[in-house]
Each structure stands twice: as C-alpha cells, then as structure tokens.
C-alpha positions in Angstrom: 96.1 70.8 83.1 93.8 72.1 81.3 94.1 75.8 80.1 90.8 77.1 82.0 92.5 75.4 85.2 95.8 77.1 84.4 94.5 80.2 84.0 92.8 80.0 87.4 95.6 78.8 89.2 97.6 81.4 87.7 95.2 84.3 89.2 95.7 82.2 92.6 99.5 82.4 92.3 99.2 86.2 91.9 97.1 86.1 95.2 99.0 84.0 97.1 102.5 85.6 96.5 101.2 89.1 97.2 99.4 88.2 100.3 102.0 89.5 102.7 104.2 87.4 104.8 107.7 86.8 105.9 108.8 85.8 102.3 107.3 89.3 101.4 108.9 91.4 104.5 112.6 89.5 103.8 112.5 90.8 100.3 112.1 94.4 101.0 114.1 94.2 104.2 117.4 92.6 101.7 116.3 95.1 98.9 116.6 98.2 101.2 119.9 96.9 102.7 121.6 95.2 100.2 120.1 96.5 97.1 118.5 94.3 94.0 121.2 92.5 92.5 122.4 91.2 95.8 118.6 90.5 96.8 118.3 88.0 93.7 119.9 85.5 95.9 117.8 86.0 98.8 114.4 85.4 96.8 116.2 82.4 95.0 116.0 81.1 98.3 112.9 81.9 98.7 111.7 79.7 95.4 113.9 76.9 96.4 111.7 76.5 99.6 108.5 77.1 98.1 109.1 74.6 95.6 110.0 72.5 98.7 107.1 73.2 100.2 104.8 72.2 96.7 106.3 69.4 96.4 105.5 67.8 100.2 101.8 69.3 99.9 101.4 67.6 96.3 102.7 64.2 97.5 100.9 63.9 100.1 103.3 64.3 102.6 101.8 68.1 104.1 98.2 66.6 104.9 100.3 63.8 106.5 102.0 66.8 108.5 99.1 68.1 109.3 97.3 65.5 110.6 100.0 64.8 112.7 100.1 66.7 115.9 103.6 65.9 117.0 105.3 66.9 113.6 103.3 69.8 112.7 104.1 71.4 116.2 108.1 70.6 115.4 107.9 72.4 112.1 105.6 75.2 113.6 108.1 75.7 115.9 111.2 75.6 114.3 110.1 78.3 111.7 108.5 80.7 114.5 111.8 80.6 116.1 113.6 80.9 112.9 111.7 84.4 112.2 112.5 85.5 115.3 116.0 84.9 115.6 116.2 86.6 111.9 114.1 89.6 113.4 115.9 89.5 116.8 119.4 89.5 114.9 118.3 92.4 112.4 116.8 94.4 115.5 119.9 94.4 117.7 122.2 95.5 114.6 121.0 99.1 115.3 122.6 101.5 112.6 124.7 98.1 111.5 124.0 95.9 108.6 121.0 93.4 109.0 122.0 90.2 109.8 125.6 90.8 109.8 126.0 93.1 113.3 129.3 95.5 112.3 130.2 93.5 109.5 130.4 95.2 105.8 127.1 94.2 103.5 129.2 92.6 101.2 129.9 89.9 104.0 126.7 88.4 103.6 127.6 85.4 101.2 125.4 84.7 98.7 125.1 81.0 99.8 124.3 82.5 103.4 121.5 84.6 101.5 119.9 81.5 99.5 120.3 79.4 102.7 117.9 81.8 104.4 115.7 82.6 102.0 115.1 79.0 101.8 114.4 78.3 105.3 112.4 81.0 105.6 109.9 79.4 103.3 110.5 76.0 103.9 110.1 76.4 107.8 106.7 78.0 107.2 103.9 76.2 108.1 101.6 78.4 107.2 102.8 78.0 103.3 102.0 74.3 104.0 98.4 74.5 105.0 98.1 77.0 102.3 99.5 74.6 99.8 97.5 71.5 101.0 94.1 73.2 100.7 94.7 75.0 97.6 96.4 72.5 95.5 93.3 69.8 95.0 91.3 72.3 93.7 93.6 72.5 90.6 94.1 68.8 90.5 92.7 65.4 88.8 92.9 62.4 88.5 93.1 62.1 84.7 96.7 63.2 84.3 99.8 61.9 85.9 100.7 64.0 89.2 104.1 64.5 88.5 103.1 66.9 84.7 100.2 68.2 87.5 102.8 69.7 89.5 105.3 70.5 87.7 102.9 73.1 85.5 101.9 74.5 89.2 105.6 74.7 90.1 106.8 76.6 87.3 103.9 78.9 87.2 104.1 79.6 91.0 107.7 80.2 91.3 108.1 82.8 88.4 104.8 84.9 89.4 106.4 84.6 93.2 109.8 85.8 91.7 108.3 88.6 89.9 106.3 89.9 93.3 109.4 88.9 95.5 111.7 90.7 92.9 108.8 93.8 92.5 108.9 94.1 96.9 113.2 94.3 96.4 113.2 96.7 93.9 110.4 99.1 95.5 112.4 98.7 98.7 115.5 99.3 96.7 114.4 102.6 95.7 114.7 104.0 98.7 118.5 103.3 99.4 119.1 106.9 99.1 117.0 108.0 102.0 118.6 105.5 104.4 122.1 106.4 104.6 122.5 108.0 108.1 122.6 105.7 111.3 119.1 107.2 112.2 117.6 106.0 109.0 119.4 102.5 109.2 118.5 101.9 112.7 114.9 102.9 112.3 115.1 100.3 108.9 116.3 97.8 111.2 114.2 98.0 114.1 111.4 98.1 111.3 112.0 94.7 109.3 113.5 93.0 112.6 110.3 93.7 114.5 108.0 92.9 111.5 110.4 89.1 111.4 109.5 88.8 114.7 106.1 89.5 114.8 105.2 87.2 111.7 107.3 84.6 113.6 105.8 85.0 116.9 102.3 84.5 114.9 103.1 81.2 113.8 103.1 80.0 117.4 99.4 80.3 116.8 98.8 78.3 114.0 96.8 75.3 114.5 96.2 72.3 112.1 93.8 73.0 109.5 95.2 76.4 109.4 92.7 78.1 112.3 94.1 80.4 114.8 94.2 80.3 117.9 
C-alpha cells in the first residue's frame, strides 16, 4: 500500500471508529457498568468481529452477501435480534447489573464479554456494507490482496481499539455518580434502549446501504 493511500485509509479509519454505532454503545455501557479494565474483554471481542467483517468484505464474500437477498436478510435479522436481545436484557435488569439480572458484575466472565463484543460487530450488516463500499477505494491490483488486507486490518483495529477504549473510559469516569439504585436503573434503561433502537434500525437496512 502506498504511503498516501495508507494515510487516507488511516483518516477514514478514525471516521469509521468514531461514528456512533452498536460497538460504541456497548463499550460505553460496559465501561460504565464494569470499568475500563473489564471492558477490555468486550473491546477485544469487538475487534475480532471487526476483523471478521473486514476479511469477509475484502475476500469478496461481502459482495456476494449483499447480492443475495436471502443471505443478506438472514444476517440482518440475526444481527438485529441479537442487539434487541442485549438491549432488552439490560433494560429488564432495572437497578441490577446489565445483562446479568440479579447476579454480580464479576459473574460476567471474560469469555462472555468477548463473545458479546464479537457477535455485536460480526452480525452487523451495516458493517459489511460499509466495508464493501470503502475497501475497494484503497486497494489496487498492483499488490497482493493479502498484504493490503493485513495493513488495513492492523490500522483499522488499532484505531478502533483506541476509540472504543476512549468511549469506555469516558463512561467509566461517571461510575461514582451511578452508585444509587435509581441511577443504575436509569443507566440500564438508557443503554438498553439505545441497543434496542440500533437493533430495530437494522431491520430497515437494505442491500446497497439504502434505508427503507
């Protein structure tokens, strides 16, 4: 990848990462509930999911997915239902801990946080659509596909980790204000509602990135 192309992709990566989405909502939700250290597992999962959709789009599978209405709708419905499920569980937890009901915060294992983050990104059809639209703008036939994808993957994941950690840290700074049952209930309803809203929005995503 040429230097000027990489710089352009680096800038685009910041725009992609900072843009509000399910990953940002999840990072802030877990940052506020569990603190930055425990949210690192969630962020690792988000990056695994991001790597997956980048490789899917870069390998051309993303284009095939968008071309197939049935395959696209399956991914769309799965992603939407998963986010709505996460949001509903957090909303229902009320003044308890998000996604855990009456269990303790520590009971949400590292494995579960990683899987939650991974599925949040990997089942997001908007991410695949965006990657299919963006990646070709920075790729060339003059260089091997795998080397270009490797550079893009490292760049995008590094930037996204910084941004998601920033979201989690910003939310975590508010933890001292969220000790009361009322504050915790409002927090869970806010982030639960946002996750359900993002999930509902996925139902209206059409192939080609157009909205219904």
